[in-house]
C-alpha positions in Angstrom: 3.6 56.1 15.3 1.4 56.5 12.3 3.2 59.4 10.9 6.4 57.9 11.5 5.5 54.4 9.6 4.3 57.1 6.6 7.3 59.1 6.6 9.4 55.8 6.4 7.2 54.4 3.4 7.7 57.3 1.7 11.3 57.2 1.9 11.6 53.7 1.1 10.0 54.8 -2.2 12.2 58.1 -2.3 15.5 56.2 -2.0 14.2 53.2 -4.5 13.2 55.8 -7.3 16.5 57.2 -7.2 18.3 53.8 -7.7 15.2 53.5 -10.6 16.3 56.5 -12.3 20.0 55.2 -12.0 18.5 52.5 -13.8 16.7 54.3 -16.7 19.6 56.7 -17.7 22.1 53.4 -17.9 19.9 51.6 -20.1 18.9 54.6 -22.3 22.5 55.6 -22.6 24.3 52.5 -23.4 25.7 51.2 -26.9 25.5 47.2 -26.3 22.1 44.7 -26.6 23.0 43.2 -23.9 22.5 46.3 -21.2 19.7 48.6 -23.6 17.6 46.0 -24.7 18.2 43.2 -22.1 18.7 45.1 -19.2 21.6 42.9 -18.1 22.5 45.9 -15.2 21.3 46.7 -11.6 21.6 50.1 -9.6 21.6 50.8 -5.8 22.0 53.5 -3.1 24.0 53.3 -0.2 24.6 55.3 3.3 28.4 56.3 4.2 29.4 53.3 5.7 28.5 51.1 2.4 25.2 49.6 3.8 22.8 49.1 1.1 19.9 51.2 1.7 17.8 50.7 -1.7 17.8 49.2 -4.8 16.3 49.1 -8.0 14.2 46.0 -9.5 16.7 44.8 -11.3 19.6 41.5 -11.2 19.3 39.6 -7.7 22.3 38.1 -8.5 24.3 41.7 -8.7 22.0 43.1 -5.9 22.8 40.8 -3.3 26.9 40.7 -3.9 27.2 44.7 -5.2 27.6 45.7 -1.1 30.7 43.5 -1.2 31.9 45.7 -4.2 31.5 49.4 -2.3 33.4 48.2 0.9 35.9 47.2 -1.0 36.2 50.6 -2.5 36.1 51.9 0.8 38.4 49.6 2.3 41.0 50.7 -0.4 40.7 54.1 -1.0 39.7 57.6 1.3 37.5 58.3 -1.4 37.1 62.2 -2.4 34.7 64.5 -4.1 34.6 63.5 -7.8 36.0 60.5 -7.3 34.6 57.1 -9.3 36.0 53.6 -8.7 35.9 50.9 -11.0 36.2 46.8 -9.9 35.3 43.6 -10.9 37.9 41.3 -9.1 35.4 38.2 -7.9 37.6 38.1 -5.1 37.4 41.7 -4.1 33.7 41.4 -3.5 32.9 41.1 -7.3 30.9 37.6 -8.7 32.2 37.1 -12.5 34.5 39.2 -14.8 32.1 40.6 -17.1 29.9 42.3 -14.4 32.2 45.6 -13.9 31.0 47.9 -11.0 31.0 51.6 -10.3 31.2 53.2 -7.2 30.5 56.9 -7.1 31.1 58.7 -3.4 28.3 60.9 -2.9 29.6 64.6 -0.5 26.7 66.9 0.8 28.2 68.3 3.3 32.3 69.3 4.7 32.8 66.1 6.1 35.8 63.8 4.3 33.9 61.0 4.4 30.5 60.6 1.9 27.1 60.8 3.5 26.3 57.8 0.5 27.7 56.2 -2.2 25.8 55.3 -5.9 26.7 51.7 -7.4 25.7 50.0 -10.3 26.8 47.1 -11.7 26.4 46.1 -15.6 27.3 43.2 -17.6 29.6 43.8 -20.6 29.3 41.9 -23.7 33.1 41.3 -23.4 35.9 41.5 -20.7 38.9 40.4 -22.7 39.8 36.3 -22.4 40.6 33.5 -24.8 36.9 33.3 -26.2 34.7 36.5 -27.3 31.9 37.5 -24.9 34.3 36.3 -22.2 31.8 33.4 -20.5 33.2 30.4 -22.2 35.1 27.6 -20.2 38.5 28.3 -19.1 41.0 26.5 -17.1 41.8 29.9 -14.5 40.5 33.1 -13.9 42.9 34.6 -15.9 41.8 32.8 -19.1 38.3 34.5 -18.5 39.4 37.8 -19.2 40.9 41.5 -17.1 40.7 41.4 -13.5 40.0 45.2 -12.5 41.0 45.3 -8.6 39.3 48.6 -6.8 40.8 51.1 -9.4 40.1 55.3 -9.6 38.8 55.5 -12.9 37.8 59.1 -12.3 39.7 61.1 -9.4 38.9 64.5 -8.2 36.8 64.8 -11.1 39.0 64.0 -13.5 38.7 60.9 -16.1 42.1 58.5 -15.5 42.2 58.3 -19.3 45.6 56.1 -19.1 43.4 53.4 -16.5 40.5 54.0 -19.0 43.1 53.1 -22.6 44.3 50.5 -20.6 40.7 48.4 -19.8 40.0 49.2 -23.3 42.8 47.8 -25.0 42.0 44.6 -23.1 38.4 44.4 -24.3 36.8 43.9 -27.7 35.0 46.0 -29.4 36.1 48.7 -27.2 33.9 51.7 -28.9 30.9 49.6 -27.5 32.8 49.1 -24.3 33.4 52.2 -23.9 29.7 53.7 -24.6 28.6 51.1 -22.0 31.2 52.7 -19.2 30.3 56.2 -20.0 26.4 55.3 -19.6 27.5 53.8 -16.3 29.4 56.9 -15.0 26.7 58.8 -16.2 24.2 56.4 -14.1 25.4 57.1 -11.3 25.7 60.9 -11.8 22.1 60.8 -11.7 22.0 58.9 -8.3 23.9 61.6 -7.0 21.7 64.5 -8.1 18.8 62.7 -7.2 20.3 62.3 -3.4 21.6 66.1 -3.6 17.5 67.1 -4.2 16.6 64.9 -1.7 19.2 66.7 1.2 17.9 70.2 0.3 14.4 69.3 0.4 14.2 67.3 3.8 17.9 68.7 5.3 20.8 65.8 5.2 20.3 65.0 8.8 16.9 63.5 7.9 17.6 61.9 4.9 20.8 59.9 6.8 18.3 59.3 9.3 15.3 58.0 7.1 18.5 55.5 5.5 19.3 54.1 9.2 15.6 53.6 10.3 14.2 51.9 6.7 17.5 49.6 7.6 15.7 48.8 11.2 12.6 48.7 9.5 13.7 45.7 7.3 16.0 43.7 10.0 12.7 43.7 12.4 10.5 42.7 9.5 13.0 39.9 9.0 13.4 38.9 12.7 9.5 38.5 12.8 9.3 36.0 9.7 12.1 34.0 10.8 10.6 33.9 14.5 7.4 31.8 12.7 9.3 29.4 11.3 9.7 26.0 13.3 12.6 25.7 15.8 14.8 22.6 14.0 17.2 21.9 11.4 16.7 20.5 7.7 19.2 20.0 5.0 19.1 20.2 1.1 21.1 18.8 -1.6 21.9 19.3 -5.3 24.3 19.0 -8.0 26.1 21.0 -10.9 26.9 19.3 -14.3 30.6 20.0 -15.2 33.0 18.7 -17.8 34.9 17.2 -14.7 32.0 15.5 -13.4 29.2 16.1 -10.6 29.6 19.0 -7.7 27.7 18.6 -4.9 25.6 21.8 -3.3 24.4 21.3 0.2 22.9 23.9 2.5 21.8 23.1 6.3 19.6 25.8 7.6 18.5 26.2 11.4 16.6 28.9 13.3 18.4 30.0 16.5 16.0 32.6 18.6 14.9 35.2 15.8 18.3 34.4 14.0 18.8 31.7 10.9 22.0 30.3 10.0 22.4 29.0 7.0 25.8 26.6 6.7 27.1 26.2 3.1 30.5 23.8 4.8 29.5 20.6 3.0 29.6 21.6 -0.2 32.4 19.6 -2.6 36.0 21.6 -3.3 36.1 24.2 -5.7 36.2 22.4 -9.3 38.3 23.0 -12.5 35.5 23.5 -14.2 34.1 27.4 -14.1 31.2 26.7 -11.9 33.2 28.4 -8.7 31.0 30.9 -7.0 32.9 33.3 -4.5 31.6 34.2 -0.5 29.4 36.9 -2.5 27.3 34.3 -4.9 26.3 32.6 -1.3 25.2 36.0 0.2 23.4 36.8 -2.7 21.3 33.7 -2.6 20.4 34.1 0.7 19.5 37.7 0.0 17.2 36.9 -2.0 15.4 34.0 -0.5 15.2 35.5 2.7 13.1 39.1 0.5 10.5 35.7 -1.2 9.5 35.3 2.7 8.5 38.9 3.7 5.5 40.7 2.5 5.3 42.8 -0.1 6.3 46.3 -0.1 9.0 45.3 2.3 11.9 47.3 1.9 15.1 45.4 0.2 18.2 46.8 1.7 21.3 45.4 4.2 18.5 44.9 7.2 17.6 41.4 5.4 21.0 40.0 6.1 21.7 41.0 9.9 19.5 38.2 11.2 21.4 35.4 8.9 24.8 33.9 9.5 26.3 32.7 6.4 28.9 30.0 6.9 31.0 29.3 4.0 34.1 26.5 3.9 37.1 28.5 1.8 38.3 26.8 -0.7 34.6 24.9 -2.0 32.3 25.4 -4.6 30.5 28.5 -2.9 33.7 30.1 -1.6 36.5 29.6 -3.9 39.9 30.5 -3.8 42.0 32.4 -6.4 42.6 32.0 -9.0 39.5 29.6 -9.8 37.4 30.4 -12.8 34.2 31.7 -11.2 32.5 32.3 -15.0 29.6 29.9 -14.4 29.7 30.4 -10.5 28.1 33.4 -11.0 25.1 32.6 -13.6 24.8 28.6 -12.7 26.0 27.9 -9.4 23.6 31.0 -8.1 20.5 29.4 -9.4 21.5 25.8 -7.8 21.7 27.4 -4.6 18.3 29.2 -4.5 17.5 25.6 -5.7 18.4 24.0 -2.3 17.5 26.7 -0.4 14.3 26.3 -2.0 14.0 22.7 -1.0 15.3 23.4 2.9 12.7 25.8 3.4 10.1 23.7 2.0 10.9 21.0 4.2 9.8 23.8 7.5 6.6 24.6 5.4 5.7 22.6 2.3 2.7 25.1 1.4 4.7 28.1 0.7 7.1 27.2 -1.8 7.4 26.1 -5.8 9.7 23.2 -6.9 12.7 24.0 -8.7 12.5 26.4 -11.7 14.7 25.7 -14.9 17.9 26.0 -12.7 20.0 27.4 -15.6 20.7 30.7 -17.1 21.6 29.3 -20.7 24.2 31.1 -21.2 25.3 31.8 -25.0 28.1 33.7 -26.4 29.7 34.1 -29.4 31.9 36.8 -31.7 33.9 37.2 -34.7 34.0 39.8 -37.6 31.8 41.7 -39.5 31.3 41.6 -42.8 33.4 43.7 -45.0 32.0 47.1 -45.3 35.2 49.5 -45.1 35.5 48.8 -41.4 39.0 48.7 -39.7 40.8 47.2 -36.5 38.8 46.9 -33.6 35.0 48.4 -35.8 35.1 45.6 -37.4 34.2 42.7 -34.9 31.6 42.2 -32.7 30.5 40.3 -29.5 26.8 38.7 -28.6 25.7 37.6 -25.1 22.6 36.8 -23.3 20.8 34.8 -21.1 17.9 32.1 -22.4 15.1 31.8 -20.4 13.4 28.6 -19.1 10.5 27.1 -17.3 9.6 28.1 -13.7 8.8 25.7 -11.0 5.1 25.1 -10.1 4.1 25.9 -6.8 1.3 25.8 -4.0 -0.1 28.9 -6.0 -0.6 27.5 -9.3 1.6 26.5 -11.9 4.8 27.5 -13.3 4.9 30.6 -15.7 6.2 29.5 -19.6 9.3 31.2 -21.1 10.8 33.3 -18.1 13.9 34.0 -16.2 13.9 33.3 -12.7 15.2 33.6 -9.6 18.9 35.1 -9.8 18.3 36.4 -13.1 16.2 39.1 -14.3 17.2 40.2 -17.5 14.8 40.4 -20.6 15.4 38.3 -24.1 17.3 40.1 -26.9 14.6 41.2 -29.6 15.0 39.1 -32.8 14.9 42.6 -34.4 18.1 43.7 -32.3 19.7 40.6 -32.9 19.6 39.9 -36.6 20.2 44.0 -37.6 23.4 44.0 -35.2 25.1 40.7 -35.5 25.8 37.8 -38.3 23.2 35.8 -37.2 19.5 34.9 -37.9 17.0 33.6 -35.5 15.4 30.6 -37.6 12.5 29.5 -34.6 11.9 30.5 -31.5 9.5 29.2 -29.3 8.2 27.8 -26.3 9.0 24.3 -25.5 5.9 23.0 -25.5 5.4 19.9 -22.8 8.7 20.4 -21.0 7.5 21.3 -17.9 6.8 18.7 -15.0 3.9 17.1 -14.4 1.7 17.5 -11.1 -1.1 18.8 -9.5 0.8 22.7 -10.5 2.5 21.9 -14.0 6.3 22.9 -14.0 6.0 25.8 -16.9 7.9 24.9 -20.2 11.0 26.0 -21.3 12.2 27.3 -25.0 13.4 26.4 -28.3 15.5 28.7 -30.3 17.5 27.7 -33.2 20.0 30.1 -34.9 22.0 30.2 -38.2 25.2 31.6 -38.2 25.9 34.1 -41.4 29.7 34.5 -40.9 32.5 32.5 -39.3 32.2 32.8 -35.5 33.6 31.3 -31.8 31.3 30.5 -29.7 30.9 29.7 -25.8 27.4 27.6 -24.5 27.5 27.4 -20.2 24.2 26.0 -19.0 23.2 23.2 -16.7 20.4 20.4 -15.8 21.6 18.6 -19.4 21.2 15.4 -17.6 18.5 15.5 -14.9 16.2 17.8 -15.5 14.7 20.4 -12.4 13.3 18.4 -9.3 9.2 18.4 -8.7 7.8 18.9 -5.4 5.2 17.0 -3.4 4.8 14.3 -6.0 5.3 16.4 -9.0 7.7 15.5 -11.7 10.5 16.6 -13.1 11.3 19.4 -16.0 12.7 18.3 -19.3 16.3 18.1 -19.1 17.9 20.9 -21.1 20.1 20.1 -24.9 22.0 21.9 -26.8 22.8 20.6 -30.9 24.9 21.9 -33.4 24.5 21.3 -37.5 26.8 21.8 -39.4 25.6 22.4 -43.0 23.7 19.2 -43.9 25.4 16.9 -41.8 23.9 14.9 -39.1 23.4 17.1 -35.4 25.6 16.8 -33.0 25.3 17.0 -29.0 27.0 19.7 -27.3 27.8 19.6 -24.0 26.7 21.9 -20.9 29.8 23.7 -21.1 31.9 23.7 -24.2 33.8 26.4 -26.8 33.3 25.5 -30.7 34.1 27.6 -34.3 31.2 27.4 -36.5 31.2 28.5 -40.3 28.5 30.4 -42.3 25.3 28.0 -42.1 25.8 26.1 -39.1 22.9 25.8 -36.9 22.4 26.1 -33.5 19.6 24.4 -31.9 19.2 25.1 -27.8 16.3 23.9 -25.6 16.0 24.9 -22.2 14.8 23.0 -19.3 11.1 23.0 -18.1 10.2 23.8 -14.2 9.8 21.0 -11.9 5.5 20.0 -10.9 4.6 20.6 -7.7 1.8 18.2 -6.0 0.1 14.6 -7.3 -2.3 15.2 -9.7 -5.5 12.8 -10.8 -3.0 10.7 -12.5 0.2 9.2 -11.4 2.9 12.0 -12.5 5.1 10.5 -15.4 8.3 12.1 -16.9 8.2 14.9 -19.3 7.1 14.1 -22.7 9.7 14.3 -25.6 8.8 15.9 -29.1 10.3 14.9 -31.8 13.2 18.3 -31.6 14.0 16.4 -28.0 14.5 12.9 -30.2 16.2 14.9 -33.2 19.3 16.2 -31.1 
């Protein structure tokens, strides 16, 4: 058994290294700052049946849902050597349109079906639609951008140029989009080469057997962790703030033997606002929180979900039906799902779980035309997208971290140098928003203040949450400060913006963004009070 355990441990790291190597290739060869600098992408390795064997330490919202894209590719095509499938359709395994997934089968024998698959998902800074960046509020899915069903981008080793040209014709800054897509293709090629080398070294049969054993190992660990939880039902709920009013998100969890039931069916109906999530997002949130329960070093693969029953209601905000808009479902609703899951688990074991973190990815997108420098056509335009960090919730292990991406996002910030070099905007201020974390025995982390000045006219999209009520505390801890956004036009007075809004700006306009702090944990020596407000909060 000792030798078997050692072999499994080594196998886990070999598969994970293949996914990490894919990610390094994608990051280094991509064109856009969103992928190259912020690293808004994910890579994973699958067995021939579409079960995720291993993932790199990338973006949780991607990695919990990408298996559905792989299965959609397998269901749509009888894949052959040299094929690559592209898709982003939220209703065929995707999450929201800017997240484009590429699936590559890996054939290592004469079988007609692949032994493995490599897949990666990258958030493109534009996928078409009404507003640059493809993340602004829209009335339906088609207003958000180009919908790509499972489609062969490469067939028998040959790029389908007509398909490629059709995609690029519907995206802004096509040269940048083409560079990022080619980087994704290359990344899958790196993963396939690594799997081929492993098969030659270990033997194909042994490699396939180790993949199956990893899934079983993770399943056993998950069932053991579930068995240690109290056998009772608990429920938690929260709301999403939208331009059409609050939308309730609710979960009931219950242990049944060595399985866990996650019931989302009481959530509100899908909304006219773009906060709708597909079932893939609900799966991702459960996948992420279950992984948090497991010991460090546990393989992260599809074995996690084997003991989980996830119940959703078609037509609800967590299982939306076509053509509901979904841009914010992937980035905002996913965070709220994690908030309510952690709140529910805290009722089972309050000693293990933290207060709510910022609860929003604070999505900023803008685009327009560059200054005239002899550029023409598509080269003269630009699009930009980023998520802005907030405060982490305080918890049993201590205070929350300041100015970090939490839970379903794991990206970096865009370096100021990269932003100002490539885009007609200036970062006037970037600082920790002091005092925005909730009070308590373990304080919540502070959010961020970011102020941008536009140098040229641009179209801006802002999608956020927690703008009315800050993230909740736990065990008597105070709420974190709510987020805020304001626009100052020239020398005029600042205008407070809605949490989901589109607007046009002119040179000299300044956008100020304040992200939420995390909730506090536990009662301190003094009675918890509301987070203090600084002069910036009062002004905006």
